[in-house]
C-alpha positions in Angstrom: 0.0 -0.2 -0.3 1.2 3.2 -1.0 0.3 6.9 0.4 0.8 10.4 0.1 0.7 11.4 3.7 4.4 11.1 5.4 3.7 10.6 9.0 2.9 6.9 8.6 3.9 5.1 11.9 3.8 1.4 12.1 3.2 -0.2 15.6 0.8 -2.4 17.7 -3.0 -2.1 18.9 -2.6 -2.1 22.4 -6.8 -1.5 22.8 -10.1 -0.9 20.8 -12.9 0.5 22.3 -16.0 -0.5 20.6 -19.2 2.7 21.1 -22.5 2.7 19.7 -21.2 3.5 16.3 -17.6 4.7 16.7 -14.6 3.2 18.6 -11.3 4.3 19.5 -8.2 2.5 18.5 -4.7 2.7 20.6 -1.8 1.8 19.0 1.6 1.8 20.4 4.5 3.2 18.0 7.5 3.1 20.1 7.4 1.9 23.9 5.0 4.2 25.8 3.9 6.3 22.8 0.6 5.9 21.9 -1.3 7.3 19.4 -5.3 7.1 19.5 -7.7 7.2 16.7 -11.4 7.2 16.8 -12.6 5.5 13.7 -15.8 3.5 12.9 -16.9 0.4 14.4 -17.4 -1.0 11.0 -13.7 0.8 9.7 -12.0 -1.7 13.0 -14.3 -4.8 11.8 -13.5 -4.4 7.9 -9.2 -3.7 8.5 -9.5 -6.6 10.5 -8.5 -4.9 13.7 -7.5 -7.0 16.9 -5.6 -6.0 20.3 -1.7 -7.1 19.7 -1.3 -7.2 16.0 0.0 -4.4 13.7 -1.2 -1.7 12.3 -0.1 1.5 11.1 -1.1 5.1 11.9 -1.5 7.4 8.9 -1.4 10.8 10.1 -2.1 13.9 7.5 -3.4 16.7 8.7 -3.3 20.9 7.8 -4.1 21.6 11.4 -2.6 20.6 14.9 -4.7 22.0 18.2 -2.5 22.6 21.3 -4.2 22.7 24.6 -2.9 23.9 27.7 -3.9 23.8 31.4 -4.7 27.1 33.0 
């Protein structure tokens, strides 16, 4: 698979939490470094995502939001 996104990180699925229609998938891309993504339950099923298996976090965004504790 080739993608135009340059930020592609292979990792291990460490958690999948399915909700009513969407789920949260957490991928550990380095020890202690976890990327989370909200995707549909249908996408989780279609991709065959399972805890412990390899998946890719592909990041392509034109905006990055930043927050801080006040």
